[in-house]
C-alpha positions as CSV (number, residue, x, y, z in Angstrom):
1,M,120.4,47.1,148.9
2,A,122.8,49.9,149.6
3,R,125.5,50.6,146.9
4,S,128.7,52.5,147.1
5,R,129.0,55.5,144.8
6,G,132.8,55.1,144.8
7,G,135.1,52.2,145.0
8,R,137.7,53.5,142.5
9,A,140.3,54.0,145.2
10,A,139.7,50.5,146.6
11,R,140.0,49.0,143.1
12,R,143.3,50.8,142.6
13,A,144.6,49.6,145.9
14,Q,143.6,46.0,145.0
15,R,145.5,46.3,141.7
16,Q,148.6,47.5,143.5
17,A,148.3,44.7,146.1
18,D,148.0,42.1,143.3
19,A,151.0,43.5,141.6
20,A,153.0,43.5,144.8
21,A,152.1,39.9,145.4
22,G,153.4,38.9,142.1
23,G,150.1,38.5,140.4
24,T,148.9,40.2,137.2
25,A,147.2,43.5,137.9
26,F,144.1,44.2,135.9
27,P,145.0,46.9,133.4
28,I,142.0,49.3,134.0
29,D,140.1,50.6,136.9
30,Q,136.6,49.2,136.2
31,M,133.5,49.3,138.2
32,A,132.7,46.4,140.5
33,W,130.2,43.7,139.4
34,E,126.7,45.2,139.6
35,Q,123.6,45.4,137.5
36,L,122.1,48.7,136.4
37,R,119.1,49.7,138.6
38,Y,116.7,52.2,137.2
39,C,116.1,55.3,139.3
40,D,114.2,57.4,136.7
41,A,110.7,56.9,135.4
42,P,110.6,55.3,131.9
43,I,109.9,57.4,128.8
44,E,106.5,56.4,127.4
45,P,105.6,58.0,124.1
46,L,102.2,56.3,124.0
47,D,99.3,57.3,126.2
48,A,97.2,54.6,127.8
49,E,94.7,54.6,124.9
50,G,97.6,54.2,122.4
51,V,98.9,51.1,124.3
52,E,95.4,49.6,124.3
53,R,95.1,50.3,120.5
54,I,98.3,48.4,119.8
55,H,97.2,45.6,122.1
56,D,93.9,45.3,120.3
57,A,95.6,45.3,116.9
58,A,97.9,42.5,118.1
59,M,95.0,40.5,119.3
60,R,93.2,41.0,116.0
61,V,96.2,39.7,114.2
62,L,96.2,36.6,116.4
63,E,92.4,36.1,116.1
64,E,91.7,37.0,112.5
65,I,95.0,36.5,110.5
66,G,96.9,34.0,112.7
67,I,100.6,33.0,113.0
68,D,102.2,30.1,111.1
69,F,103.7,27.5,113.4
70,L,106.0,25.4,111.3
71,H,106.2,22.6,113.8
72,E,103.7,19.7,113.9
73,D,103.9,19.1,117.7
74,A,103.4,22.9,118.4
75,R,100.3,22.9,116.2
76,R,99.0,19.7,117.9
77,I,99.5,21.2,121.3
78,L,97.8,24.4,120.3
79,A,94.9,22.5,118.8
80,E,94.5,20.6,122.0
81,A,94.4,23.9,123.8
82,G,91.5,25.0,121.7
83,C,93.2,27.1,119.1
84,S,92.0,27.1,115.5
85,I,94.1,25.3,112.9
86,D,93.6,25.7,109.1
87,G,93.3,22.0,108.2
88,D,96.7,20.6,107.5
89,G,98.2,24.1,107.1
90,P,100.5,25.8,109.4
91,T,98.4,28.8,110.4
92,V,97.1,29.0,114.0
93,R,94.5,31.4,115.2
94,M,94.1,32.0,118.9
95,G,91.5,34.0,120.9
96,R,92.7,36.9,123.0
97,D,91.2,35.4,126.2
98,F,93.3,32.3,125.7
99,V,96.4,34.4,124.9
100,M,96.1,36.7,127.9
101,E,95.3,33.7,130.3
102,Q,98.6,32.1,129.2
103,V,100.7,35.2,129.3
104,A,99.5,35.9,132.9
105,K,101.2,32.6,134.0
106,A,104.7,33.9,133.2
107,P,106.8,35.5,135.9
108,D,107.4,39.3,135.8
109,A,111.2,38.8,136.6
110,I,113.7,36.1,136.1
111,T,116.8,35.3,138.1
112,L,119.4,33.1,136.4
113,T,122.2,31.3,138.3
114,P,125.2,30.2,136.3
115,R,127.9,27.8,137.5
116,N,129.3,30.6,139.7
117,P,126.5,31.8,142.0
118,E,128.3,35.1,142.5
119,R,127.4,35.9,138.8
120,R,123.7,35.5,139.4
121,I,121.6,38.0,137.5
122,T,118.0,39.2,137.4
123,W,116.0,40.3,134.4
124,G,113.3,42.7,135.5
125,D,112.5,43.9,139.0
126,G,113.9,47.3,138.1
127,R,117.2,45.9,136.9
128,C,119.0,45.5,133.6
129,A,121.7,43.0,132.5
130,F,124.1,43.5,129.6
131,G,125.1,40.7,127.3
132,S,128.0,40.4,124.9
133,V,127.8,40.6,121.1
134,A,126.6,37.4,119.6
135,S,126.4,35.6,116.2
136,P,128.4,37.6,113.7
137,P,130.1,35.6,111.0
138,N,133.1,38.0,111.0
139,V,135.5,39.6,113.5
140,S,137.8,42.6,113.3
141,D,140.5,44.6,115.0
142,L,143.0,47.3,114.0
143,E,145.8,44.8,113.5
144,G,144.1,41.9,111.5
145,G,141.3,43.8,109.9
146,R,138.0,42.1,109.1
147,R,138.2,38.3,108.8
148,N,136.0,35.2,109.1
149,G,135.1,34.0,112.6
150,N,137.5,31.4,114.1
151,R,137.9,29.7,117.4
152,A,141.0,31.7,118.5
153,D,139.1,35.0,118.1
154,F,136.0,33.4,119.6
155,Q,138.0,32.6,122.7
156,T,139.5,36.1,122.9
157,L,136.0,37.6,122.9
158,L,135.0,35.2,125.6
159,K,137.9,36.4,127.7
160,L,136.8,40.0,127.3
161,T,133.3,38.9,128.3
162,Q,134.6,37.4,131.4
163,S,137.0,40.2,132.2
164,F,134.5,43.1,132.1
165,N,132.3,43.3,135.1
166,I,129.7,45.4,133.2
167,I,129.0,42.4,130.9
168,H,126.7,40.1,132.8
169,F,125.9,37.2,130.4
170,N,126.9,35.5,127.2
171,C,124.4,36.2,124.4
172,G,125.6,33.3,122.3
173,Y,128.8,32.8,120.2
174,P,130.5,36.2,120.2
175,V,131.6,35.3,116.7
176,E,130.8,32.1,114.8
177,P,133.9,29.9,114.9
178,V,133.6,28.6,111.4
179,D,136.9,26.7,111.5
180,I,135.1,24.1,113.6
181,H,132.9,21.7,111.7
182,A,129.2,22.5,112.1
183,S,128.4,19.0,113.5
184,V,130.6,19.4,116.5
185,R,131.0,23.2,116.7
186,H,128.4,23.6,119.5
187,L,130.4,21.1,121.7
188,D,133.7,22.9,121.4
189,A,132.0,26.3,121.6
190,F,130.1,25.4,124.8
191,Y,133.2,23.9,126.3
192,D,134.9,27.3,125.8
193,L,131.9,29.2,127.1
194,L,131.8,27.1,130.3
195,T,135.5,27.1,131.0
196,L,136.6,30.6,129.9
197,T,133.6,32.3,131.5
198,D,131.5,31.6,134.6
199,K,128.6,33.8,133.6
200,V,125.1,32.9,132.3
201,V,125.2,31.3,128.9
202,H,122.8,31.1,126.0
203,T,122.1,28.2,123.7
204,Y,120.9,28.4,120.1
205,S,117.7,26.7,119.2
206,L,119.1,25.1,116.1
207,G,118.1,21.4,116.4
208,A,117.4,18.9,119.2
209,E,121.0,17.7,119.5
210,R,122.5,21.1,120.0
211,V,119.9,22.1,122.6
212,D,120.1,18.9,124.5
213,D,123.9,18.8,124.5
214,A,124.0,22.4,125.8
215,I,121.6,21.7,128.6
216,E,123.6,18.7,129.7
217,M,126.9,20.6,129.6
218,V,125.5,23.4,131.7
219,R,124.2,20.9,134.2
220,I,127.6,19.2,134.4
221,A,129.5,22.5,134.7
222,G,127.2,23.5,137.6
223,G,127.7,20.2,139.4
224,L,123.9,19.8,139.4
225,S,121.6,16.8,139.4
226,H,118.8,16.8,136.8
227,E,116.3,17.8,139.5
228,E,118.5,20.7,140.6
229,F,118.9,21.9,137.1
230,D,115.2,21.8,136.4
231,A,114.4,23.6,139.6
232,A,115.7,27.0,138.6
233,P,116.8,29.0,135.6
234,R,120.5,28.2,134.8
235,M,120.7,29.2,131.1
236,F,118.5,30.5,128.4
237,T,117.7,30.6,124.7
238,N,116.5,33.3,122.4
239,I,114.3,32.6,119.4
240,N,113.4,34.9,116.5
241,S,110.2,34.7,114.6
242,S,110.6,34.6,110.8
243,S,108.7,37.8,110.3
244,P,106.1,38.3,109.1
245,L,103.9,36.0,111.1
246,K,106.0,32.7,111.2
247,H,107.7,30.7,113.9
248,D,110.0,28.1,112.3
249,W,110.8,24.5,113.3
250,P,114.2,24.7,114.9
251,M,113.4,27.7,117.0
252,L,110.1,26.3,118.2
253,D,111.7,22.9,118.9
254,G,114.5,24.4,121.0
255,A,112.1,26.7,122.8
256,M,109.8,23.8,123.8
257,R,112.7,21.7,125.0
258,M,113.9,24.6,127.2
259,A,110.4,25.2,128.5
260,R,110.0,21.6,129.5
261,R,113.1,22.0,131.6
262,G,112.0,25.3,133.2
263,Q,114.7,27.3,131.4
264,P,114.0,30.9,130.1
265,V,113.1,31.6,126.5
266,V,113.3,35.1,125.0
267,I,111.0,35.6,122.0
268,A,112.4,38.4,119.8
269,P,110.6,39.1,116.5
270,F,112.9,40.7,113.9
271,T,110.4,43.2,112.7
272,L,112.1,45.8,110.4
273,A,109.6,48.5,109.6
274,G,109.1,48.8,105.8
275,A,110.4,45.3,105.1
276,M,109.3,42.5,107.4
277,A,106.7,44.6,109.2
278,P,104.5,47.6,108.4
279,I,106.3,50.8,107.7
280,T,104.5,52.6,110.6
281,L,105.9,52.2,114.1
282,A,102.4,51.4,115.5
283,G,101.9,48.6,112.9
284,A,105.4,47.2,113.4
285,I,105.0,47.1,117.2
286,A,101.5,45.5,116.9
287,Q,103.0,42.7,114.7
288,Q,106.0,42.3,117.0
289,T,103.6,41.9,119.9
290,A,101.4,39.4,118.2
291,E,104.4,37.2,117.1
292,C,105.9,37.3,120.6
293,L,102.7,36.6,122.6
294,A,101.8,33.7,120.3
295,A,105.0,31.8,121.2
296,I,104.6,32.8,124.9
297,A,101.1,31.3,124.9
298,L,102.4,28.0,123.5
299,L,105.2,27.8,126.0
300,Q,102.9,28.6,129.0
301,W,100.5,25.9,127.9
302,I,103.3,23.4,127.7
303,N,104.8,24.3,131.1
304,P,102.8,27.0,133.1
305,G,105.1,29.5,134.7
306,T,108.0,29.0,132.2
307,P,110.2,32.1,132.4
308,V,109.9,34.1,129.2
309,G,111.1,37.4,127.9
310,F,109.3,39.8,125.6
311,G,111.8,40.5,122.8
312,A,111.9,43.7,120.9
313,F,114.0,44.1,117.8
314,T,111.9,46.5,115.8
315,S,113.9,49.0,113.7
316,N,113.6,50.4,110.2
317,V,115.3,49.9,106.9
318,D,117.1,52.3,104.6
319,M,114.4,52.9,102.0
320,Q,117.0,53.6,99.4
321,S,118.9,50.3,99.7
322,G,116.7,48.1,101.9
323,A,119.5,47.6,104.4
324,P,118.7,47.4,108.1
325,A,119.2,50.7,110.0
326,F,119.9,50.8,113.7
327,G,120.4,53.5,116.3
328,T,117.8,55.6,114.5
329,P,115.1,57.9,115.9
330,E,112.6,55.2,114.9
331,Y,114.6,52.5,116.8
332,M,114.6,54.6,119.9
333,R,110.9,55.1,119.8
334,A,110.3,51.5,119.0
335,M,112.2,50.5,122.1
336,Q,110.3,52.9,124.3
337,M,107.0,51.6,122.8
338,S,108.1,48.0,123.3
339,G,108.8,48.8,127.0
340,Q,105.3,50.0,127.4
341,M,103.9,46.9,125.9
342,A,106.1,44.6,128.0
343,R,105.0,46.4,131.1
344,R,101.3,46.0,130.0
345,Y,101.9,42.2,130.0
346,H,104.1,42.3,133.2
347,L,107.0,40.6,131.3
348,P,110.7,41.3,131.4
349,W,111.9,42.4,128.1
350,R,114.9,42.4,125.7
351,A,116.4,45.2,123.7
352,S,119.6,45.4,121.7
353,N,122.6,47.7,121.4
354,A,122.7,47.9,117.6
355,N,124.4,50.0,114.9
356,A,124.9,49.8,111.2
357,T,128.3,51.2,110.8
358,N,131.3,49.3,109.4
359,Y,134.1,50.7,111.7
360,P,134.4,51.8,115.3
361,D,134.1,55.4,114.4
362,G,131.9,58.4,115.2
363,Q,128.9,56.8,113.5
364,A,129.3,53.7,115.7
365,V,129.3,55.9,118.8
366,W,126.3,58.0,118.0
367,E,124.2,55.0,116.8
368,T,125.2,53.0,119.9
369,A,124.4,56.0,122.1
370,N,121.0,56.2,120.5
371,S,120.3,52.5,120.8
372,L,121.3,52.5,124.5
373,N,119.2,55.6,125.1
374,G,116.2,54.0,123.6
375,A,116.7,50.7,125.5
376,L,117.5,52.2,128.9
377,S,115.1,55.1,128.8
378,A,112.4,52.4,128.3
379,H,113.7,50.2,131.1
380,A,114.9,47.2,129.2
381,S,115.5,44.2,131.4
382,L,118.3,42.8,129.3
383,V,120.3,44.2,126.4
384,F,121.6,41.9,123.8
385,H,124.8,42.7,121.8
386,A,125.7,45.3,124.4
387,A,129.4,45.3,123.6
388,G,131.2,44.6,120.3
389,W,128.5,44.8,117.6
390,L,129.4,46.4,114.2
391,E,128.1,46.3,110.6
392,G,124.5,45.5,111.5
393,G,125.5,42.4,113.3
394,L,127.9,41.0,110.7
395,T,131.1,41.8,112.6
396,A,132.3,41.6,116.2
397,S,134.9,44.3,116.9
398,F,137.4,44.0,119.7
399,E,137.8,47.8,119.8
400,K,134.1,48.4,119.8
401,F,133.7,45.9,122.7
402,V,136.0,48.1,124.9
403,M,134.3,51.3,123.7
404,D,130.8,49.9,124.5
405,C,131.9,48.8,128.0
406,E,132.9,52.4,128.7
407,M,129.4,53.5,127.7
408,L,127.7,50.8,129.6
409,Q,129.6,51.7,132.8
410,Q,128.6,55.4,132.3
411,W,124.9,54.5,131.9
412,T,125.0,52.3,135.0
413,W,126.7,55.1,137.0
414,Y,124.2,57.6,135.7
415,H,121.3,55.5,137.1
416,R,122.7,55.6,140.6
417,P,120.4,57.5,143.0
418,V,121.5,61.1,143.9
419,P,121.7,61.4,147.7
420,T,120.4,64.5,149.4
421,E,121.5,64.0,153.0
422,P,122.7,67.2,154.9
423,D,126.3,66.4,154.0
424,D,125.4,66.1,150.3
425,L,123.6,69.4,150.3
426,A,126.9,71.0,151.5
427,V,125.5,74.1,153.1
428,E,128.4,74.3,155.5
429,A,130.9,73.9,152.7
430,I,129.2,76.7,150.8
431,R,129.4,78.8,154.0
432,E,133.1,78.0,154.4
433,V,134.1,79.0,150.9
434,G,131.8,82.0,150.6
435,P,131.8,84.4,147.6
436,H,135.5,84.8,147.3
437,G,137.0,81.3,147.6
438,H,136.9,78.1,145.6
439,F,135.9,74.5,146.4
440,L,139.0,72.8,145.1
441,G,140.8,73.1,148.4
442,S,137.8,72.9,150.7
443,A,137.6,70.1,153.3
444,H,134.4,68.9,151.8
445,T,136.0,68.4,148.4
446,Q,139.2,67.0,149.8
447,A,137.3,64.3,151.7
448,R,135.4,63.2,148.5
449,Y,137.4,64.0,145.4
450,R,138.8,60.5,144.8
451,D,135.4,58.9,144.3
452,A,133.0,61.8,143.7
453,F,132.7,61.5,139.9
454,Y,132.6,58.7,137.4
455,A,136.2,58.0,136.3
456,P,136.4,56.6,132.7
457,F,139.0,54.0,131.7
458,L,138.9,54.9,128.0
459,S,138.2,58.7,127.7
460,D,141.3,61.0,127.5
461,W,140.6,64.3,129.2
462,R,144.1,65.9,128.8
463,N,144.4,69.1,126.9
464,Y,145.5,69.0,123.3
465,E,149.2,69.7,123.9
466,A,149.5,66.9,126.5
467,W,147.5,64.5,124.4
468,E,149.6,65.2,121.4
469,E,152.9,64.9,123.3
470,A,151.7,61.5,124.6
471,G,151.3,60.2,121.1
472,A,147.9,61.6,120.0
473,E,146.2,58.2,120.6
474,K,142.6,58.2,119.4
475,A,139.7,56.5,121.2
476,H,139.6,53.4,119.0
477,E,143.4,53.1,119.2
478,R,143.2,53.3,123.0
479,A,140.5,50.7,122.9
480,H,142.8,48.4,120.9
481,R,145.6,48.8,123.4
482,I,143.3,48.2,126.3
483,Y,141.8,45.0,124.8
484,K,145.3,43.7,124.3
485,E,146.3,44.5,127.8
486,I,143.2,42.8,129.2
487,I,143.8,39.6,127.3
488,A,147.4,39.5,128.5
489,A,146.1,39.8,132.1
490,Y,143.2,37.3,131.7
491,E,143.0,34.4,134.1
492,P,140.3,31.7,133.6
493,P,137.7,31.3,136.3
494,A,138.2,28.4,138.7
495,M,136.6,25.1,137.9
496,D,136.7,21.8,139.8
497,P,139.1,19.5,138.0
498,A,136.6,16.6,138.2
499,I,133.9,18.7,136.6
500,R,136.3,19.8,133.8
501,D,137.1,16.1,133.3
502,E,133.4,15.2,133.1
503,L,132.8,18.0,130.5
504,E,135.7,16.8,128.4
505,A,134.5,13.3,128.5
506,F,131.0,14.4,127.5
507,V,132.4,16.4,124.5
508,A,134.6,13.5,123.4
509,R,131.7,11.0,123.6
510,R,129.3,13.2,121.7
511,K,132.0,13.9,119.0
512,E,132.4,10.2,118.6
513,E,128.7,9.8,118.2
514,G,128.8,12.4,115.4
515,G,127.5,15.5,117.2
516,A,124.6,17.1,115.4
517,P,123.5,16.1,111.9
518,T,124.4,18.5,109.0
519,D,124.0,18.6,105.3
520,F,127.8,18.4,104.6
């Protein structure tokens, strides 16, 4: 599909038209809705023999050591499939032929359609989608500082997710709204997700009630029958293995419920080299591969063809403190190696935009740049936490969200093909200017200058004197101002009033029934 290299002038004209019509103009010139499409070959640090050695090591882990499945139904299903179970214990061993037969049933790309079909996205097929930050317990901005997650900030982050075209899906709760009781939190949170955004949503696999409620709310929001919902991917879940070598009950239960409804499941082992995985990258990727493929084999046996994602979250720890480290050279290599393994199995795969810094500062930028470089040079199909992540995932930052969206736009622009038609080669323009002129005033430049280059919404390219005279606003301060302006201009996506009423009625009924059981 042909894509325009420009569009900035058109976007500016639309903003002016909106303002003239009495509407609220969007405060920045952002790129139109589109997914990144890779135009370069992926970086592959392993040769073909290295890939096969890691594959063989992963198969040996599955055959000789096994994976603990802490779910009786999962073990029963795998036993019926011919896998070896250690008596009444949790450990399951599976042969490589069985594993590869099941993995081969999974699709190599996944298209997800949310309640707004115009926000449809594809994972794989040479494309990448970016998701918002998810799951931190804290939130921060320059005004309020670092604070516990709450529903108001949760909603503000959803509004940013909806407003930025470069964010394609919701990874989960952008911050945990801990001011809502845990028994009904998922109901209020999903209501906000489905009314404040119209993009693809994620449900946490944290108990049967939460998964079933989320599925029903997505079905209602889409105006779908049960058959229509089950016929195509509409939402997804992500499960993490409890590394090393365990899949726990809530994650497995949610994954199996989603698989039975034909909804995508991403399996992302959290394998930190030197802590929950071997200290060597090859060993960590072998363990990551084994943990991931074991769960994929289970889901394919339950429902052949279930869309699944190969999740990669291998990084290293700080060997002085034991704290997770992200955006490191090892993380970049781990992502590139993970991409090679995912392609070996013909699976779409997940990376993350992670950093370990505590503030939207220089360290945040270079660790983010490294994480994105590792993910995108390896052709990730989806990137979790693409905007807003700080403090190793413990904090969602409003300023960092804006800063990350600038970087994501630049990476997407970077991956646009470079045309080489005669007019692009510009021989006649070179002839016109000759050795004594310049190109600023040439007809070739004048016809293209408005949209020739990427135009940032956050970078400030003025000289020092002009920047200082304008107030010397630093990047994170500009990001703070922009996020405030975007929230002031936010307008919720359209929803049929009857569907909204049905959603509200469902939430009210489930609250009256008690929601999900908790220990308090």
